[in-house]
VOGU-3710 file (C-alpha; in Angstrom, 3 decimals, decimal comma):
1> mdrdrlvdvg> -20,619/12,252/27,462  -21,948/13,983/24,089  -20,393/17,199/23,368  -23,204/19,207/23,945  -23,620/17,708/27,538  -20,264/19,393/27,950  -21,343/22,859/26,088  -24,719/22,960/28,731  -21,927/22,916/31,527  -19,487/25,210/29,882
11> valvsrfgak> -22,349/27,679/29,842  -23,403/26,802/33,036  -19,951/27,559/34,342  -19,715/30,648/32,993  -22,912/31,588/34,722  -21,411/30,886/38,177  -17,648/31,886/37,900  -17,614/33,528/34,531  -15,511/33,357/31,959  -12,478/33,343/32,931
21> alsltsvarq> -13,166/30,623/34,877  -13,854/28,394/32,341  -11,437/25,511/31,287  -11,600/21,568/29,929  -10,918/20,880/33,489  -13,336/22,794/35,549  -16,178/21,936/32,906  -14,874/17,942/33,103  -14,704/18,217/36,860  -18,284/19,198/37,170
31> agvaratayr> -19,423/16,894/34,263  -17,737/14,454/36,310  -16,104/13,006/33,526  -12,436/12,515/32,898  -9,898/15,495/31,776  -8,707/13,481/28,920  -12,105/13,057/27,898  -12,845/16,763/27,492  -9,935/17,329/25,444  -10,513/14,365/23,063
41> mfggrdalvd> -14,179/16,523/22,260  -12,478/20,260/22,419  -8,517/19,913/22,165  -8,642/22,894/24,154  -10,090/25,457/25,458  -10,546/28,017/22,221  -12,591/25,018/20,455  -14,806/24,571/23,915  -15,657/28,411/23,357  -16,532/28,074/19,618
51> aimsreleql> -19,057/25,688/20,892  -20,354/27,192/23,099  -20,720/30,751/20,929  -21,659/28,601/18,157  -24,704/27,192/19,812  -25,827/30,440/21,357  -26,042/31,654/18,026  -28,289/28,962/17,186  -30,611/29,850/19,667  -30,488/33,326/19,544
61> rkqlhawgqe> -30,807/32,542/15,525  -33,852/30,110/16,189  -35,354/32,576/18,706  -35,296/36,003/16,600  -37,047/33,451/13,773  -39,649/32,251/16,514  -40,728/36,430/17,510  -42,677/38,395/15,466  -43,725/35,446/13,208  -47,396/35,919/13,903
71> qddpaerire> -47,148/39,775/12,606  -47,725/40,462/8,927  -46,013/43,710/8,621  -42,373/43,382/8,544  -41,994/46,556/10,689  -44,354/44,897/13,290  -42,124/41,742/12,716  -38,591/43,967/13,698  -39,973/46,236/16,503  -41,022/42,782/18,373
81> rvsrslqyir> -37,618/40,762/17,546  -35,440/44,201/18,736  -37,779/44,024/21,848  -37,552/40,795/22,614  -34,010/40,775/21,779  -33,228/43,284/24,805  -35,131/41,212/27,308  -33,321/37,992/25,903  -30,260/39,660/26,874  -31,916/40,963/30,462
91> ehealqyvlr> -32,543/37,094/31,304  -29,241/35,555/30,348  -27,584/34,272/33,171  -24,142/33,440/32,241  -24,066/36,707/29,885  -25,142/38,446/32,736  -22,631/37,501/34,908  -19,896/38,160/32,403  -21,269/41,856/31,746  -21,287/42,644/35,594
101> nepeevvral> -17,994/40,849/36,433  -15,713/40,244/33,008  -17,413/43,072/30,666  -13,348/43,421/28,800  -14,872/39,700/27,669  -17,437/40,547/25,770  -16,401/44,015/24,583  -13,095/41,875/23,095  -16,031/39,871/21,391  -17,926/42,983/19,955
111> itttdsenrs> -14,774/44,591/18,281  -12,686/43,434/16,165  -9,240/45,742/14,652  -7,435/45,923/11,293  -5,125/43,130/12,351  -7,236/41,069/14,121  -8,522/37,640/11,920  -11,515/37,206/14,322  -14,938/38,510/12,927  -16,855/40,382/15,764
121> lidlivdatl> -19,870/39,571/17,386  -22,140/41,872/15,672  -20,879/40,098/12,285  -21,450/36,700/13,768  -25,325/37,477/14,345  -25,612/38,831/11,774  -24,460/36,049/9,245  -26,347/33,694/11,456  -29,826/35,588/11,430  -30,426/37,439/8,330
131> pdaeadeaaa> -30,600/34,225/5,996  -34,093/33,752/7,917  -35,066/37,023/7,301  -38,600/37,186/5,252  -38,647/38,624/2,055  -40,514/41,599/3,110  -38,684/42,331/5,801  -35,525/42,349/4,113  -36,851/43,828/1,110  -37,836/47,121/3,471
141> lyptaragse> -34,528/47,007/5,313  -32,722/50,387/5,061  -30,336/50,742/3,264  -29,765/47,285/2,639  -30,984/43,812/4,222  -27,422/43,293/5,851  -26,770/47,657/6,865  -30,201/47,237/8,693  -29,515/44,331/10,431  -26,393/45,479/11,863
151> fmvrvvyscm> -27,366/48,802/12,896  -30,133/46,332/14,842  -27,855/44,319/16,242  -25,389/47,148/16,995  -28,034/48,859/18,608  -29,335/46,199/20,884  -25,375/44,852/22,033  -25,309/49,083/22,542  -28,457/48,508/24,985  -27,197/45,331/26,897
161> lvpgsvmsdd> -23,443/47,558/27,381  -25,059/50,337/29,050  -28,730/48,963/30,285  -29,733/52,373/32,088  -32,406/54,287/29,608  -34,866/56,869/29,766  -36,655/54,662/27,367  -38,704/51,551/27,439  -37,664/48,520/25,335  -40,612/49,448/23,411
171> eiadmvvrav> -39,258/52,779/22,800  -35,932/51,650/22,023  -37,474/49,656/19,570  -40,138/51,412/18,012  -36,705/54,019/17,275  -35,296/50,802/15,565  -37,653/50,442/13,347  -38,043/53,847/12,327  -34,163/53,696/11,556  -33,982/50,769/9,239
181> ir> -37,677/50,311/7,653  -38,339/52,095/4,247
//
């Protein structure tokens, strides 16, 4: 049994029972391994959650990089990435379970306080994805590449938290492009 398999099991458990039910004991039981094995691999629940978050960020980074690659125009690339991100969130089983049943867990990940040493999920996503931006895309972002990227992530996550809208995903993506492209 390897760490990746236990991370898979952790994501599946969150999809079915939520983030609050996630423990090394539940992951070990579901994976059919000894509890000690899970503890040896992760040391504690926080390390398991970090491993899940890291893997999910990497998957999102790969998806964002792939979406829009066939588009030559930076604005079209961004439009497609925003639209596809909204769809990705709606189809992500674990995230949808937590949004429906434990929204405070998502809010906790999205916000930081001045006394917190943890970085927000928004900062983590921007840090993970901005290096993959094409040079023309980064140059076109307003007011800076980082600020434009952060704005996009904030809009996508606000749509995740309040999903009902009179706008379609494409209309939201179009408005984001208008806001962040010079």
